[in-house]
N, C-alpha and C positions, 0 to 999 in steps of 0.2 A: 685506329685511323693513322694513315701515313702522314707525316708532317709535311712532306712536299706537296701532297695532294691538298692538305688543308690550306697551305700558303698559296697555291695555285688558285683555289676557290676564292680566296680573299682578293687576290689581284683581279680575278674575273668580275667580282662584284663591284670593286672600285671602278673598273673600266666601264661597266654598264651604267654606273651612277654618273660618271663623267660624261658619257655619251648622251645620256637622256636629260641631264640637268644643266650642264655647262655649254655643250655644243650648240643647243637651240638658239642661245643668245647671239651667237656669232653667225649662225646660219640664216637667221632672219634678216640679216643685212644683205640680202641679194642685190639690192639697188646700188650698192657701193657708195652711197651718199654719206653714210656715217662710217668712220673708220673704227678699228678694233679698240683703239685707246679711248675713244668716247664711250663706247659701249662699256668698257672696263670701268671708267670713272663713274658712269651713271648706274649700273646695275650692280657692280661687285659689292659695295658696302651693304646693301640690302641682302644680297645672297649670303654674304658672310655672317650677317646677323641671324638669318634663319638657319643656316647650316650649323652655326655654333649653338643655337638653342636646341636644335634636334640632337646634336651630339651630346650636349649636357643632359638632356632628358634621357637619352639612351643610357648614359652612364649612371644616372640616378635610378632608372627602372631596373637596372641589373645590380643594384646595390653596391656600386663602384667596385665591381669585380676587376681584379688586376688585368685580366685578359680583355675585358670589354673596355676598359679605360684605355689600354694600349690600342685596341682596334679603332675606337672612335677618334682617338688623338691622331692617329696615322691617317684615317679617313679624312678628317678635317684639314690636316696639312697638305694632303695629296690634292684635295678639291681646290684649296686656295692657290696652290702652286700651279694647278692646271689653268686657272684663270690667267695667271701671269704668262704661262707659255702661249696661250691663245692671243693674248693681248700684245705680245711682243712683235715689233715689226720684223719682218723677214728680210734679211740681208741677202742681196744677190752678189754673187761672186763674179 
């Protein structure tokens, strides 16, 4: 297996997870009555707890394989950072 192909697959999976699990929280705000910071403060703590639990279970289920620990750690960090990216106010120049 080519390393660049494997890395590309990991990035694609992370992108799909972000689009299907993080974006809907911000897309459901179509009425613009609630700002992104409010959604972040309300939903992120619960999301982080669930994501952390799933990642820990994934590491446990794979018997803490070094590759899987690295994968789940990077996935958790990426997911949490994507919340910050979405919740940050966009500055206009």
